[in-house]
C-alpha positions as CSV (number, residue, x, y, z in Angstrom):
1,M,157.2,60.8,-55.2
2,D,154.4,58.2,-54.6
3,A,156.7,55.6,-56.1
4,M,159.5,56.5,-53.8
5,I,157.2,56.2,-50.7
6,V,156.0,52.8,-51.9
7,F,159.6,51.7,-52.6
8,M,160.7,52.9,-49.1
9,G,157.7,51.1,-47.5
10,F,158.6,47.9,-49.4
11,V,162.3,48.2,-48.2
12,L,161.1,48.8,-44.6
13,L,158.8,45.8,-44.8
14,L,161.5,43.6,-46.3
15,S,164.0,44.7,-43.5
16,V,161.4,43.9,-40.8
17,L,160.9,40.4,-42.4
18,I,164.7,39.8,-42.5
19,V,165.1,40.8,-38.9
20,I,162.2,38.4,-37.9
21,V,163.6,35.5,-39.9
22,A,167.1,36.1,-38.5
23,N,165.8,36.2,-34.9
24,S,163.8,33.1,-35.4
25,T,166.7,31.2,-36.9
26,N,169.0,32.3,-34.0
27,Q,166.5,31.1,-31.4
28,Q,166.1,27.8,-33.2
29,S,169.8,27.3,-33.3
30,Q,170.1,28.0,-29.6
31,Q,167.4,25.6,-28.8
32,L,169.0,22.9,-31.0
33,Q,172.3,23.4,-29.2
34,A,170.6,23.1,-25.9
35,I,169.1,19.8,-27.0
36,Y,172.5,18.5,-28.2
37,R,174.0,19.4,-24.8
38,R,171.2,17.5,-23.0
39,L,171.7,14.5,-25.3
40,R,175.4,14.4,-24.7
41,V,174.8,14.4,-21.0
42,L,172.3,11.6,-21.3
43,D,174.4,9.6,-23.8
44,G,177.6,10.0,-21.9
45,P,177.3,6.9,-19.6
46,A,176.0,4.8,-22.4
47,H,179.2,5.4,-24.4
48,V,181.3,4.6,-21.4
49,V,179.5,1.3,-20.9
50,A,179.7,0.5,-24.5
51,G,183.4,1.3,-24.4
52,A,184.0,-0.9,-21.4
53,E,182.1,-3.8,-23.0
54,E,184.2,-3.3,-26.2
55,M,187.4,-3.3,-24.2
56,R,186.3,-6.5,-22.4
57,R,185.6,-8.2,-25.8
58,D,189.0,-7.1,-27.0
59,R,190.7,-8.5,-23.9
60,S,188.8,-11.8,-24.3
61,V,190.2,-12.2,-27.8
62,H,193.8,-12.0,-26.3
63,L,192.9,-14.3,-23.4
64,D,191.4,-16.8,-25.8
65,K,194.6,-16.9,-27.8
66,L,196.5,-17.7,-24.6
67,I,194.1,-20.3,-23.5
68,M,194.4,-22.0,-26.9
69,M,198.2,-21.9,-26.6
70,E,197.8,-23.6,-23.2
71,V,195.7,-26.3,-24.8
72,E,198.3,-26.8,-27.6
73,L,201.1,-27.1,-25.0
74,N,199.2,-29.7,-23.1
75,Q,198.2,-31.7,-26.1
76,Q,201.7,-31.7,-27.6
77,N,203.3,-32.2,-24.1
78,R,206.0,-29.6,-24.9
79,N,208.3,-28.1,-22.3
80,E,209.5,-25.1,-24.1
81,L,208.0,-22.0,-25.8
82,T,209.0,-20.9,-29.3
83,E,210.1,-17.4,-30.1
84,D,206.8,-16.8,-31.8
85,E,204.8,-18.0,-28.8
86,I,206.8,-15.8,-26.5
87,N,206.2,-12.8,-28.7
88,K,202.5,-13.6,-28.8
89,I,202.4,-13.8,-25.0
90,E,204.2,-10.5,-24.6
91,F,201.8,-8.8,-27.1
92,A,198.8,-10.2,-25.2
93,R,200.3,-9.2,-21.9
94,F,200.9,-5.6,-23.2
95,A,197.3,-5.5,-24.6
96,I,195.6,-7.0,-21.5
97,K,197.5,-4.7,-19.1
98,G,196.6,-1.7,-21.2
99,I,192.9,-2.6,-21.3
100,N,192.9,-3.3,-17.6
101,D,194.5,0.1,-17.0
102,K,191.9,1.8,-19.1
103,L,189.1,0.0,-17.2
104,N,190.6,1.1,-13.9
105,A,191.0,4.7,-15.1
106,S,187.4,4.9,-16.3
107,K,186.2,3.3,-13.1
108,D,184.6,0.4,-15.0
109,W,186.7,-2.2,-13.3
110,M,184.4,-4.9,-11.9
111,G,187.0,-7.3,-10.4
112,P,187.0,-11.1,-10.4
113,P,185.5,-13.1,-12.0
114,Y,184.7,-10.5,-14.7
115,D,188.0,-8.6,-14.7
116,L,191.3,-10.3,-13.9
117,E,194.7,-8.9,-13.5
118,W,197.5,-10.3,-15.7
119,V,198.9,-12.4,-12.8
120,E,195.4,-13.7,-11.9
121,F,194.9,-14.8,-15.5
122,L,198.3,-16.5,-15.6
123,D,197.2,-18.6,-12.6
124,R,194.5,-20.1,-14.8
125,V,197.0,-21.3,-17.4
126,P,199.6,-23.1,-15.3
127,K,201.7,-24.7,-18.0
128,L,201.9,-21.5,-20.0
129,K,202.7,-19.6,-16.9
130,G,205.5,-22.0,-15.9
131,L,207.1,-21.9,-19.4
132,Y,206.7,-18.2,-19.6
133,L,208.4,-17.6,-16.2
134,R,211.2,-20.0,-17.1
135,A,211.8,-18.0,-20.3
136,A,211.8,-14.8,-18.2
137,T,214.3,-16.1,-15.6
138,D,216.6,-17.7,-18.2
139,H,217.1,-14.3,-19.7
140,H,217.3,-15.8,-23.2
141,H,214.5,-13.7,-24.7
142,P,215.0,-10.0,-25.4
143,N,211.3,-9.0,-25.1
144,I,210.9,-10.5,-21.6
145,V,212.1,-8.3,-18.8
146,A,213.0,-10.5,-15.8
147,S,212.7,-9.0,-12.4
148,P,216.0,-7.7,-10.9
149,A,215.7,-10.4,-8.2
150,G,216.3,-13.1,-10.9
151,P,214.4,-16.3,-10.2
152,M,212.8,-14.8,-7.1
153,G,209.2,-13.7,-7.3
154,P,208.0,-10.2,-6.6
155,I,207.9,-10.7,-2.8
156,G,211.1,-12.8,-2.5
157,I,209.4,-16.2,-3.0
158,P,211.0,-18.4,-5.6
159,A,209.2,-18.5,-8.9
160,P,207.3,-21.7,-9.4
161,D,208.7,-24.5,-11.5
162,I,206.8,-25.8,-14.4
163,V,203.5,-27.1,-13.2
164,K,203.0,-30.7,-14.4
165,T,199.6,-31.3,-15.9
166,V,198.0,-34.6,-16.6
């Protein structure tokens, strides 16, 4: 009988210890989750800024390729784009417009001179712009969608001819 009382006491003590450890673990888990929630709130803007900076770096890669293409066109004094160059321009246009849309959606758009629309950037590469617009208005490339107005610009102004550079 004494052994039974000692055994019951031991089981009761063990049960109390298990309840205390379980309660302590539960409280620590709740505190840890609260800390994670606070960190997510604090780290949220840092991730957005890092994302915006990363998007701008990606956009710069595409813009640099187009600038290098402009330099090559000027050095070689060419007056026509190859199919490969038109595809590269279209790919860069698609990527740049997508990045700009993401920056606008996340309210990280800073405007000129940091963020330029596709058309604003094209103004900075005049020979490439002229050749690209000529390819679009000639309708000879399947990837370029010319405006329904044909050689007219978006507001009814004729599209510019190739800009002669010295």
